[in-house]
C-alpha positions in Angstrom: -34.0 -8.0 -9.0 -30.7 -8.5 -7.3 -27.6 -6.7 -8.6 -24.4 -8.8 -8.1 -20.8 -8.5 -9.0 -18.9 -11.8 -9.3 -15.2 -12.0 -10.4 -12.3 -14.3 -10.4 -8.6 -13.5 -10.7 -5.1 -14.9 -11.0 -2.2 -13.4 -9.2 1.3 -14.0 -10.6 4.0 -12.5 -8.4 7.0 -10.9 -10.0 10.1 -13.1 -10.6 12.2 -13.1 -7.4 9.3 -12.6 -5.0 10.2 -15.7 -2.9 7.6 -15.2 -0.2 4.7 -14.9 -2.6 3.1 -17.7 -4.6 0.8 -17.7 -7.6 -2.8 -18.1 -6.7 -6.4 -17.7 -7.9 -9.4 -16.2 -6.1 -13.1 -15.5 -6.4 -15.5 -12.9 -5.0 -19.2 -12.4 -4.9 -21.0 -9.1 -3.9 -24.6 -8.2 -3.6 -25.5 -4.5 -4.0 -28.2 -2.7 -2.0 -31.3 -1.3 -3.9 -29.7 2.1 -4.4 -26.4 0.6 -5.6 -24.6 2.7 -3.0 -22.9 -0.3 -1.2 -22.4 -4.0 -1.5 -21.4 -6.8 0.8 -19.8 -10.0 -0.2 -17.4 -12.8 0.4 -14.1 -13.8 -1.1 -11.7 -16.7 -1.0 -8.5 -17.8 -2.7 -6.3 -20.8 -2.6 -3.3 -22.5 -4.2 -0.8 -21.2 -1.6 -2.9 -18.5 0.1 -6.0 -20.2 1.4 -7.5 -17.0 2.8 -11.2 -16.0 2.9 -13.4 -13.3 4.4 -16.0 -10.7 3.9 -15.8 -7.2 2.4 -18.0 -4.2 2.2 -17.9 -1.8 -0.7 -19.3 1.7 -0.3 -19.5 4.5 -2.8 -19.3 8.3 -2.4 -21.4 10.9 -4.1 -19.7 13.1 -6.6 -18.7 16.4 -5.1 
């Protein structure tokens, strides 16, 4: 079984932030078998049009 995290979001800048625009985005991550890390892709649009990859890593409780 594959453990995944998928999410979408909407970013609405504060009033007066002239250099930022409202946009939506999406990400999908697949976790390793031990749920210690995940790798995935993201993208957004409507004014940003950026995309890339991310790695999430956890730490053990100390």
